[in-house]
C-alpha positions, 0 to 999 in steps of 0.5 A: 373795797369793792362796791359789790362786797360793801352791803355784805361787809357791813351786814357781817360787821353788824352781826359781829358786833352785836355778837362780841358785845353779847359775849364780851369778846374782841371782835378781831381776835375773839378773846375776852375784852377787859372791863376798862375797854368795854366802852359805849362804843361799838366795836370792842377790842382786847387791845390797841393792836387788834383795833389797828389791824382790824382798821388796816384789814377793813382796807383803811391803810390810809387812816393807819398813821392817824389811828396811831397818833391820834388814838385816844382809846389807848391810855398813855403814861404821859411821860417824855422819856427824856433820860433815854437820850442821855449818852449813859443810858445809851452806853448801857442798853444800846448797841452801835452796829455802825455809826449813827445806827443802834440796836437796843431791846424794850420789853413792852407793857400790854402785849396781847396777841398776834395782833400787837406784834403786827401793829408794833412791827409796822413801825418803821412804816409810819415813824422815819429813822426806824429801820426796824422792829422784830417783836418776840411775843413769848418774853413781850419784847421788841428789838429796834434798829434806829437811826439816831440822826432822824429819830431820837429814842425817847420819841420811839419810846413816846410813840410805843407808849401811845400805842398802849405799849409802855417801853421799859429797857432790859434789865441785866441779870447775869442769874437769869442767863444762867437760868436760861442755859440750864433750861435749855439743857433740861428741855434738850435732855427731856426731848432725847429722852422722850424720843428715845422712849417713844421710839423703843416703846414702839419697838416693844410692841412689835417684840411683844407680838412677835412673842405671840405670832412669831418673828423672823430671827433677824427682824428679832436681833434688829429690833433688839439691837435698835432698842439696845442703841436707842436706851443706850443713848438715853442712859448715856445722854439724858440719863447721866444726871442720875449717875452723877448724883448717885457718885456725889451722894455716895463721895459726900455720904449723903442718902439720895434718891438718885442712889437707888435709880441709877442702881436700877437703871444699871442693872436693868441696862447690863441685864438687857445688853447681856441678853441681846447679846445671847438672843434670848430674855427680856431687855428691859430697855422699854421700861428703863428709857419711860423710867428715865423720861418720867424722872426727868420730868419730875426732876425738871418740875423741881428745877423750875420751882426752884428758879421762881423761888430764887427769882428775887434779883433786880429788886432794887430797879423795881423800887427806885425810879429809873430817871432823875431830875438833877440839877446843874448850873441852875438848870434841871435835866431829866436823867437815867438813874444810873448817872447819879452820884454822891454830891449831886443834887436833883429835884424831886417833885410832889409825887415822885419817888425819891431817887437816892439817899440824900439830905434836903436842902430846899424846901419843906414837905411831907414823905410817905415812908410806908415802903420802908417802915410801914408806918402809914402816916406820913413824915414832916421833912424840912431843911437839913432832913434825911430822906431815903430812896424809894420813898414817895415825896407828897406834898411840895417840891423839894431839892436834896444833896445826894449822899448814897446811890444805888446799892449803897442806899437804905433800900439797896442794902435792904435788897441785899439782905433780901437776896441773902436771905433767899439764896441762903435758905437750904431746901429741906431734905425731902422724905424721898431722900431720907428713904433713899439711903435704907431703900438701896441698902434694903434692895441690894440685901434682898437681891442677895437673899433671893440669889442664896434662896434660889442657888440650889435651883441652879444659877440661871433660875436664882440670877434671873429671880434676883434681876426680877427683884432688881428691876420690879424695885426700880424706884420710879414711883419713890422719884415721882411721888413728891414732885408729882403731888407738889405740881398738881397742888401747885396747879390747883392752888394757882386756880385759887389764886394762891401762887406757890413758887417754892415746894418746900412750902408744902412740908414746912406749912403742914405742921404749926409754928409761930406765925407772924403777920404785918399790919398795914396792907395785911391785917388791914387795907393799907388805906385811910378811911373815915370810920366815925364823925361826931359834930355838925355835918353842914361843914362838910362842903368847907371841909372838903374845899379846904383838903382838895388844896392838900396832898396827903393820904388823911386829905384824900380819905377825907375828901373822898368820904365827903363825896359819898356823903353829900355828893360830888357836886362842888359849892364854890368858895372864896379861898384866902390866905390858905395855909398848910402845915405839912402832917399837922393841918390847914387853915384858911378863910372861906368866904370870909370865915376862918377855917382850920382843919388837923390834929388837936395840937395844931388846933390849939396852936391855932387858938382853937377851943376844944370842948368837953365834948369833942376831947371825949370823943377824941380819946375814944378814937385814940383808944381804937388806933384811929387819927382824930381830925379836928374842924373848927370855924372862927376858934370854936370846935364844929366837928371831929372825924375819926379816920383809921386804916379799917380792919379786914372783916376776915382777919379776927375769924382767921387768926382764930381758927389758926390758934385753934390749930396750934399756930401762935400769931403775932404782929410785926409792924412798923406803925406806932404803938398807939395804932397797933396795940388796940388792933392786936387786942380787937384780934385777942392776940398776945401783948408779948407777940405784938412789936410795933415801931420796928424797922426793917432790920429789926423785922429781920433779927425777930424773924432770924431768932424765931427761925431758929427755935422752929417753923416761922411764917412771915406774911407782909405787903411791903418792902420794909417786910421783904428781908423778913419774908426772904429769911423766914422759913415761909414768906407769904406776900398778900394781895395788893403788895409791892413787887420787891415783897412778891419776889422775895416771899415763896407764896403769893396770895392774890386774893384780898383778905387773910381767908386765903392764908387759911386755905393755904395752910389747909391746902399744904396739910392736905398736900403733905398727906397725899405726898405721904400716902404716894410714899407709903404706895410705893413702899407697899408696892415694892414689898409685894413686888419684892415677895413675888420676886423672892418667891419665884413667882414672877420672871424678868419679863413680868417685872418690866411689865409691873414696873411702871404700874406704880408710877401710874398709881402715884400719878392718880393719887396725885390728882385726887388730892383734895386740897384747893379744890374749888376754882377761884373767879 
């Protein structure tokens, strides 16, 4: 760096640092800096890419390699990515360009801005063996070409991870490829229709000006025929979808909005061509091309909604791990999940997700099965126990014989039920389509009546008035009424952190029905916490010291709560003979004193004495749905704690409001009835609508039976809810839910609590009113316009000018929707 510029640059740097600290923005790209990256050290960067790029732009190229290899500000997942070096992984995801040279595409987490692109594409400069790295910021992916003899794929993946961009292999998805092809077709049609409409409108301005100032005949004919050519392109190419839909409606004898649209386009186009040949009269091409463009915009909005509603594939890979620890000849190797087959043996460490269904042949542990059952309490497993893919091994390493893998596992079968439920759910017949059949017949009859009324005044006048009627009543507003209102409502809902994937949700939620709620994570926080305690608090340090030896939700709740009560400073104890019984309790000697903590059954088995005073507290806790943990020292009970999952503070008020509006509310939970029943009682829910200890398959059956009787809404957050969410009339996933439940649901509430559920239902009710209002205004406009045409008060030119007014009215009314008003921050 030149010395003459150094003071100025340092001064500028100091000024930029002070400014960005005050505003919380990145010093490099000026985008907001996440809270996690706002450290005491300055300057701040929004991502790792900006940090490295900023250093390079400060003439620090020599430090690039050191910056990348030693960056401590970038969080790393500490994954080894060993499975990527397995031949099966390369066979599935990589393509051999020439011997030893491979190409692969990774999807990257943490892609943020152009600086990220810059850093990742520098990969070949500092990692020998990487030939090229090309980033696509739009879909957050990188295409890599590497020499397998010089660098392993796992090393490339670890480098990307160390930079802050965790790599994921691509998921093969035929449905997504089909969507991309269809999306491209829609965009091409929109582009052609927009170009035709824009150019025809420019020509129309010239023709309208010529009506008042005069225009040479050759120029007039040139403009009219140029408009005709452009309109013909718009009608034949992008506009053919309406004729295709109209033909299908006629063939199946089912009313559809495409019928009146195709009729209006045909009549307007034919009349315009005839007038172009005659060299006189209105040609209508400007109105027709704009009509086609606007209707295609509405059609594209609906297409995107349908895609989001059906983006449910590849759920299994989001739940099960992508690698496993395969045991072969007493050696353990990390392999891709696709390598596993029935009969293999795998090791599952504490904290790992179980990769397949199987039987434990070595080790005792506890397993968190809440992803499948919804039961918050872990299940104790010993040698010979069955375990399921997707569940989490909590406490100790286990080894198991694999029985089922992939789609044959229980979680795989459940995901198939999810996909079947989503794909087989037929959309509701839009009100506009129900009106369409009546509308077409009415317009045709009115046109014939108009022709008959004016026939005595001359054929020319009769035909002109009939054409005016058909043009002015073209159902542009009718076609836009629903998609515009839904698009505006979805946009406003997104600002309130309510993501609506399917437009059908609005109509389905507008009237009361049966609302089923999952307990864990929906009515409650889904996290164990200490609610009450009774006894001697001087034993808190000993409890913490013992529970820290255990990996278990209850142990975590106890240690976290005790830290809050007495501080995080630890008191040292001499621990001896610690013995943990999974799911029951723990015992051991602390400074020579024998302690035990656990359930009443466990304490009794250890010879502990529980006085009546503590027994009464235990009974009280159970009645409230809490788990009692008893602490004894030298056989005498010193303390009892009530642990449970907190009820969300807005649950009771929200449920009461919904019941007041006519909704029936019930609970579907995998938890034991001892826990579910007290919560249902606190929420004043009808006991006949409370189902506890139900499996995912049973939840699905209950939802299917409810749906046959009427509108059924399912609200949940776990994988065990996903099949029920997909089968319900409306599936709603709540904040913090599993990815499978989010993809199976039609709505995602990205705010904690149940208050957003009430806001969603209120918003759907208001939006449905807007849709009805739009349709009513469209019909009122058509009635008035048709009356003017039959009365001979408008000619074809005025009819062409009036036709877009109804669309503008619908647009204004849609934006006046009062639903989801205040933005969520």
